[in-house]
PLY file of the C-alpha trace (Angstrom):
ply
format ascii 1.0
element vertex 81
property float x
property float y
property float z
element edge 80
property int vertex1
property int vertex2
end_header
2.08 1.06 -9.29
2.25 -0.23 -5.81
3.04 2.10 -2.96
6.03 2.24 -0.65
6.70 3.67 2.78
9.72 5.94 3.06
12.17 6.16 5.93
10.17 9.13 7.23
7.78 6.57 8.80
7.31 7.07 12.55
5.83 3.59 13.15
2.54 5.02 14.36
0.70 1.78 13.47
-2.27 3.42 11.69
-1.60 2.18 8.15
-1.42 -1.57 8.76
-5.01 -2.15 9.94
-6.59 -0.12 7.11
-4.94 -2.10 4.30
-7.61 -4.35 2.75
-4.98 -6.61 1.17
-2.81 -7.01 4.28
0.11 -5.69 2.23
1.57 -3.63 5.10
3.73 -5.11 7.82
6.37 -3.95 10.26
9.82 -4.22 8.74
13.20 -4.06 10.45
13.07 -0.29 10.98
9.65 0.87 9.84
6.51 -0.36 8.09
6.83 -1.82 4.61
4.41 -2.54 1.77
4.59 -5.85 -0.14
4.35 -4.86 -3.81
2.82 -8.21 -4.78
-0.14 -7.49 -2.46
-0.57 -3.73 -2.92
-3.33 -2.65 -5.30
-3.43 0.98 -4.08
-6.86 -0.09 -2.76
-8.16 -0.51 -6.34
-11.26 -2.69 -6.10
-11.79 -1.80 -2.45
-11.74 2.01 -2.16
-11.44 5.10 -4.33
-8.19 6.15 -2.64
-5.36 4.28 -0.93
-6.42 4.09 2.69
-2.87 4.05 4.05
-2.14 7.37 2.32
-5.27 8.91 3.83
-4.43 7.93 7.42
-0.65 8.51 7.35
0.09 11.50 9.63
3.56 12.14 8.18
2.73 11.63 4.48
5.49 9.06 3.95
3.61 6.71 1.61
4.41 7.33 -2.04
4.15 5.55 -5.41
6.95 3.00 -5.79
8.78 3.74 -9.05
10.37 0.27 -8.95
6.94 -1.37 -9.32
5.03 0.49 -12.05
1.53 -0.85 -12.72
-1.33 0.51 -14.77
-4.83 0.84 -13.31
-5.80 -2.26 -15.32
-2.87 -4.22 -13.84
-3.90 -3.15 -10.33
-7.47 -4.27 -11.02
-6.20 -7.62 -12.32
-4.09 -8.03 -9.18
-7.16 -7.23 -7.07
-9.15 -9.93 -8.92
-6.34 -12.44 -8.38
-6.07 -11.64 -4.67
-9.79 -11.78 -4.02
-10.76 -14.48 -6.48
0 1
1 2
2 3
3 4
4 5
5 6
6 7
7 8
8 9
9 10
10 11
11 12
12 13
13 14
14 15
15 16
16 17
17 18
18 19
19 20
20 21
21 22
22 23
23 24
24 25
25 26
26 27
27 28
28 29
29 30
30 31
31 32
32 33
33 34
34 35
35 36
36 37
37 38
38 39
39 40
40 41
41 42
42 43
43 44
44 45
45 46
46 47
47 48
48 49
49 50
50 51
51 52
52 53
53 54
54 55
55 56
56 57
57 58
58 59
59 60
60 61
61 62
62 63
63 64
64 65
65 66
66 67
67 68
68 69
69 70
70 71
71 72
72 73
73 74
74 75
75 76
76 77
77 78
78 79
79 80
């Protein structure tokens, strides 16, 4: 599934530049992840880079956008193809 940023975000700006799919952008109050662009870094890295760098651990799986590993890989192929 894609990831989402909770309202615990402190807008530290470290997640946006590490996203290989440019899925993260500043929203009205805090950073947001576009589910149609998020692949949890599948195809790019072994772990989601935003989760690794987040100092407040506010990036979690988005239950509203469930996706299997195969679906994430297919999305990666579509985005990079």
